[in-house]
C-alpha positions in Angstrom: -48.7 149.3 8.6 -47.4 145.7 8.4 -45.9 146.0 11.9 -49.1 147.4 13.2 -51.0 144.3 11.9 -48.4 142.0 13.6 -48.8 143.8 16.9 -52.6 143.7 16.7 -52.4 140.0 15.9 -50.0 139.3 18.8 -52.3 141.2 21.2 -55.3 139.3 19.9 -53.5 136.0 20.4 -52.4 136.9 23.9 -56.0 138.0 24.7 -57.5 134.7 23.3 -54.9 132.7 25.3 -55.8 134.5 28.4 -59.5 133.8 27.7 -58.8 130.1 27.2 -56.8 129.9 30.4 -59.6 131.8 32.3 -62.2 129.3 30.9 -60.0 126.4 32.1 -59.8 127.9 35.5 -63.5 128.5 35.7 -64.1 124.9 34.7 -62.0 123.6 37.6 -64.4 124.2 40.4 -62.3 122.5 43.1 -58.7 122.8 44.2 -56.6 119.7 44.6 -56.8 120.1 48.4 -60.6 120.4 48.3 -60.8 117.4 46.1 -58.6 115.3 48.4 -60.6 116.3 51.5 -63.9 115.6 49.8 -62.6 112.1 48.8 -62.4 111.5 52.5 -66.0 112.6 52.7 -66.9 109.9 50.2 -65.6 107.3 52.6 -67.4 108.8 55.5 -70.6 109.1 53.5 -70.3 105.4 52.6 -70.2 104.6 56.3 -73.1 106.9 57.0 -75.1 105.2 54.2 -74.5 101.8 55.7 -75.3 103.0 59.2 -78.4 104.8 58.0 -79.7 101.8 56.2 -79.2 99.6 59.3 -80.9 102.2 61.5 -83.9 102.3 59.2 -83.9 98.5 59.2 -84.2 98.5 63.0 -80.6 97.7 64.1 -79.8 99.3 67.4 -77.2 102.0 67.9 -75.4 99.7 70.4 -75.1 96.9 67.8 -73.7 99.3 65.2 -71.2 100.7 67.6 -70.2 97.1 68.4 -69.7 96.5 64.7 -67.4 99.5 64.2 -65.6 99.3 67.5 -62.7 97.1 66.2 -62.7 98.4 62.6 -59.9 100.7 61.3 -60.7 104.4 61.9 -63.0 103.3 64.8 -63.2 106.8 66.4 -64.4 108.4 63.1 -66.8 105.5 62.5 -68.2 105.6 66.0 -68.7 109.3 65.7 -70.6 108.7 62.4 -72.8 106.1 64.1 -73.6 108.7 66.9 -74.4 111.3 64.3 -76.6 109.1 62.2 -78.6 107.8 65.2 -79.1 111.4 66.5 -80.8 112.5 63.3 -84.3 111.8 61.8 -84.6 110.8 58.1 -86.7 108.5 55.9 -84.4 108.0 53.0 -81.0 106.5 53.1 -80.1 108.1 49.8 -81.1 111.6 50.8 -79.4 111.2 54.2 -76.2 110.1 52.5 -76.2 113.0 50.0 -76.8 115.5 52.9 -74.1 113.9 55.0 -71.6 114.2 52.1 -72.6 117.8 51.5 -72.2 118.7 55.2 -68.8 116.9 55.3 -67.7 118.8 52.2 -68.6 122.1 53.8 -67.0 121.3 57.2 -64.0 119.1 56.3 -63.0 120.6 52.9 -64.4 124.1 53.6 -66.3 124.2 50.4 -69.1 126.8 50.6 -72.7 125.4 50.1 -73.0 127.2 46.7 -70.0 125.2 45.4 -70.8 121.8 46.9 -73.4 121.0 44.2 -70.9 119.7 41.6 -69.2 117.5 44.0 -72.6 116.3 45.3 -73.4 115.3 41.8 -70.2 113.2 41.7 -70.9 111.7 45.1 -74.4 110.7 43.8 -72.7 109.0 40.8 -70.7 107.0 43.3 -74.0 106.1 45.0 -75.4 104.9 41.7 -72.3 102.7 41.3 -72.9 101.3 44.8 -76.5 100.4 44.0 -75.5 99.0 40.6 -72.8 96.8 42.2 -75.5 95.5 44.6 -77.6 94.4 41.6 -74.6 92.9 39.8 -73.3 91.0 42.9 -76.7 89.5 43.5 -76.8 88.2 39.9 -79.5 90.5 38.6 -79.5 91.6 35.0 -78.5 95.2 34.1 -82.1 95.9 33.1 -83.1 95.7 36.8 -80.4 98.2 37.7 -81.6 100.5 34.8 -85.1 100.2 36.1 -84.0 101.3 39.6 -82.8 104.6 38.2 -85.5 105.2 35.5 -86.7 108.3 37.3 -83.3 110.0 36.8 -83.0 111.8 33.6 -80.0 111.6 31.2 -77.6 108.9 30.2 -75.4 109.0 33.3 -77.1 106.3 35.4 -77.0 103.8 32.6 -73.5 104.7 31.7 -72.4 104.1 35.3 -74.3 100.8 35.5 -72.7 99.7 32.3 -69.2 100.4 33.7 -70.0 98.6 36.9 -71.2 95.5 35.1 -68.2 95.6 32.8 -65.7 95.9 35.7 -64.1 93.1 37.7 -63.1 95.5 40.5 -64.6 95.3 44.0 -67.4 97.6 45.2 -65.1 100.2 46.9 -62.8 100.4 43.9 -65.6 100.9 41.5 -67.2 103.6 43.6 -63.9 105.4 44.0 -63.3 105.2 40.2 -66.7 106.7 39.5 -66.0 109.5 42.0 -62.5 110.2 40.6 -63.6 110.2 37.0 -66.4 112.7 37.7 -64.2 114.9 39.9 -61.3 114.9 37.4 -63.4 117.0 35.1 -64.0 119.7 37.6 -60.8 119.8 39.8 -57.3 121.0 39.5 
């Protein structure tokens, strides 16, 4: 009888261990390879955001191409300029989110149903970008908080707080926010 209890206990421990490891696997939505490729998409979406804002501001496609012609990764950036100028949109934010989602699907081969978590992380990076703009222009945190008042939850204010507390540059802060968010859901 004593051996039976030990065997049952061992089986139960093995079963619970398997459940814990299954839970961990389910929590990791993205593989390391997907995560790395989507990190490239973050950079591309950043370019798309800049180009989209300039397009909506009336800057010509030729001027944007001239700007990117001599920059590193010029072929990729010029292709992004072409893509942005070929599409219609009214919101830079929405366009950037859509661009990231499309990139994640095409470059990282992440199916649309699985992109939503990474899209959330990319939007956190966008929040950091906007917050950095407020900070660098000398505006108080309250102005940045007010910008995101429509978003529910504590995440925007937490990101804004981290941006205002950091001495890093815009790109590094945005990448930190992306990496911190994705670390929770990637291998």
